[in-house]
ChimeraX commands (.cxc) that place a marker at each C-alpha (Angstrom):
marker #1 position 57.65,55.22,169.08 radius 0.5
marker #1 position 56.75,55.65,165.40 radius 0.5
marker #1 position 58.00,53.51,162.71 radius 0.5
marker #1 position 60.99,54.63,160.71 radius 0.5
marker #1 position 59.91,55.75,157.23 radius 0.5
marker #1 position 62.33,55.09,154.42 radius 0.5
marker #1 position 61.67,57.06,151.15 radius 0.5
marker #1 position 63.07,58.16,147.82 radius 0.5
marker #1 position 65.48,61.28,147.75 radius 0.5
marker #1 position 65.99,61.47,143.96 radius 0.5
marker #1 position 65.05,59.94,140.68 radius 0.5
marker #1 position 66.93,56.63,139.90 radius 0.5
marker #1 position 66.64,53.60,137.53 radius 0.5
marker #1 position 68.21,50.14,137.74 radius 0.5
marker #1 position 68.01,47.24,135.21 radius 0.5
marker #1 position 68.37,43.44,135.96 radius 0.5
marker #1 position 68.25,40.52,133.69 radius 0.5
marker #1 position 67.03,36.99,134.90 radius 0.5
marker #1 position 66.80,34.23,132.57 radius 0.5
marker #1 position 66.64,36.50,129.48 radius 0.5
marker #1 position 63.86,38.59,131.13 radius 0.5
marker #1 position 64.72,42.28,131.59 radius 0.5
marker #1 position 63.38,44.08,134.68 radius 0.5
marker #1 position 63.74,47.97,134.79 radius 0.5
marker #1 position 63.01,49.74,137.98 radius 0.5
marker #1 position 62.27,53.45,137.69 radius 0.5
marker #1 position 61.74,55.62,141.07 radius 0.5
marker #1 position 60.77,59.31,141.72 radius 0.5
marker #1 position 59.78,61.18,144.75 radius 0.5
marker #1 position 56.37,62.51,144.27 radius 0.5
marker #1 position 54.01,64.59,146.43 radius 0.5
marker #1 position 50.62,63.52,145.20 radius 0.5
marker #1 position 48.81,61.03,142.97 radius 0.5
marker #1 position 48.66,63.20,139.85 radius 0.5
marker #1 position 52.51,63.38,139.85 radius 0.5
marker #1 position 52.67,59.51,140.45 radius 0.5
marker #1 position 50.29,58.75,137.63 radius 0.5
marker #1 position 52.19,61.24,135.32 radius 0.5
marker #1 position 55.37,59.45,136.00 radius 0.5
marker #1 position 53.84,55.93,135.45 radius 0.5
marker #1 position 52.48,57.24,132.03 radius 0.5
marker #1 position 55.95,58.59,131.26 radius 0.5
marker #1 position 57.54,55.15,132.10 radius 0.5
marker #1 position 55.00,53.30,130.22 radius 0.5
marker #1 position 55.57,55.30,127.11 radius 0.5
marker #1 position 59.48,54.97,127.48 radius 0.5
marker #1 position 59.04,51.27,127.73 radius 0.5
marker #1 position 56.01,50.61,125.36 radius 0.5
marker #1 position 57.28,47.39,124.29 radius 0.5
marker #1 position 57.25,45.77,127.85 radius 0.5
marker #1 position 54.90,42.87,128.47 radius 0.5
marker #1 position 54.11,44.29,132.00 radius 0.5
marker #1 position 54.35,47.89,133.65 radius 0.5
marker #1 position 53.95,47.01,137.37 radius 0.5
marker #1 position 53.74,49.99,139.59 radius 0.5
marker #1 position 53.22,51.05,143.25 radius 0.5
marker #1 position 53.13,54.21,145.04 radius 0.5
marker #1 position 52.68,55.51,148.59 radius 0.5
marker #1 position 51.75,59.19,149.01 radius 0.5
marker #1 position 50.72,59.15,152.66 radius 0.5
marker #1 position 49.13,56.57,155.26 radius 0.5
marker #1 position 45.74,56.83,153.38 radius 0.5
marker #1 position 46.91,56.86,149.80 radius 0.5
marker #1 position 48.63,53.91,148.18 radius 0.5
marker #1 position 48.13,52.10,144.95 radius 0.5
marker #1 position 49.81,49.17,143.05 radius 0.5
marker #1 position 49.20,47.28,139.97 radius 0.5
marker #1 position 50.09,43.78,138.84 radius 0.5
marker #1 position 49.48,44.72,135.08 radius 0.5
marker #1 position 48.50,41.34,134.02 radius 0.5
marker #1 position 50.79,39.46,136.25 radius 0.5
marker #1 position 49.13,36.97,138.49 radius 0.5
marker #1 position 47.29,38.89,141.19 radius 0.5
marker #1 position 49.29,40.06,144.11 radius 0.5
marker #1 position 52.62,38.94,142.67 radius 0.5
marker #1 position 54.09,41.98,141.47 radius 0.5
marker #1 position 52.42,45.30,142.50 radius 0.5
marker #1 position 51.89,44.35,146.07 radius 0.5
marker #1 position 55.67,43.11,146.61 radius 0.5
marker #1 position 56.64,46.38,145.16 radius 0.5
marker #1 position 54.56,48.40,147.45 radius 0.5
marker #1 position 55.94,46.43,150.39 radius 0.5
marker link #1:1,2 radius 0.2
marker link #1:2,3 radius 0.2
marker link #1:3,4 radius 0.2
marker link #1:4,5 radius 0.2
marker link #1:5,6 radius 0.2
marker link #1:6,7 radius 0.2
marker link #1:7,8 radius 0.2
marker link #1:8,9 radius 0.2
marker link #1:9,10 radius 0.2
marker link #1:10,11 radius 0.2
marker link #1:11,12 radius 0.2
marker link #1:12,13 radius 0.2
marker link #1:13,14 radius 0.2
marker link #1:14,15 radius 0.2
marker link #1:15,16 radius 0.2
marker link #1:16,17 radius 0.2
marker link #1:17,18 radius 0.2
marker link #1:18,19 radius 0.2
marker link #1:19,20 radius 0.2
marker link #1:20,21 radius 0.2
marker link #1:21,22 radius 0.2
marker link #1:22,23 radius 0.2
marker link #1:23,24 radius 0.2
marker link #1:24,25 radius 0.2
marker link #1:25,26 radius 0.2
marker link #1:26,27 radius 0.2
marker link #1:27,28 radius 0.2
marker link #1:28,29 radius 0.2
marker link #1:29,30 radius 0.2
marker link #1:30,31 radius 0.2
marker link #1:31,32 radius 0.2
marker link #1:32,33 radius 0.2
marker link #1:33,34 radius 0.2
marker link #1:34,35 radius 0.2
marker link #1:35,36 radius 0.2
marker link #1:36,37 radius 0.2
marker link #1:37,38 radius 0.2
marker link #1:38,39 radius 0.2
marker link #1:39,40 radius 0.2
marker link #1:40,41 radius 0.2
marker link #1:41,42 radius 0.2
marker link #1:42,43 radius 0.2
marker link #1:43,44 radius 0.2
marker link #1:44,45 radius 0.2
marker link #1:45,46 radius 0.2
marker link #1:46,47 radius 0.2
marker link #1:47,48 radius 0.2
marker link #1:48,49 radius 0.2
marker link #1:49,50 radius 0.2
marker link #1:50,51 radius 0.2
marker link #1:51,52 radius 0.2
marker link #1:52,53 radius 0.2
marker link #1:53,54 radius 0.2
marker link #1:54,55 radius 0.2
marker link #1:55,56 radius 0.2
marker link #1:56,57 radius 0.2
marker link #1:57,58 radius 0.2
marker link #1:58,59 radius 0.2
marker link #1:59,60 radius 0.2
marker link #1:60,61 radius 0.2
marker link #1:61,62 radius 0.2
marker link #1:62,63 radius 0.2
marker link #1:63,64 radius 0.2
marker link #1:64,65 radius 0.2
marker link #1:65,66 radius 0.2
marker link #1:66,67 radius 0.2
marker link #1:67,68 radius 0.2
marker link #1:68,69 radius 0.2
marker link #1:69,70 radius 0.2
marker link #1:70,71 radius 0.2
marker link #1:71,72 radius 0.2
marker link #1:72,73 radius 0.2
marker link #1:73,74 radius 0.2
marker link #1:74,75 radius 0.2
marker link #1:75,76 radius 0.2
marker link #1:76,77 radius 0.2
marker link #1:77,78 radius 0.2
marker link #1:78,79 radius 0.2
marker link #1:79,80 radius 0.2
marker link #1:80,81 radius 0.2
marker link #1:81,82 radius 0.2
view
């Protein structure tokens, strides 16, 4: 039996503040890397004062990327991907 895949149906955004740090999560269903990178660029532009713009995306079983964007290696992007 194949693993159940959970995915995004529609764009969404949520914000959380922890110890005076603001975390904004933005999601969008995409079909390819170009769409993913375009969305990441848009989010970076909208949040240009952010210290870190961490991202992760999974297109198919062979195409996945993530970035810690200056956070300690493996502490931000990878957990987002997982």
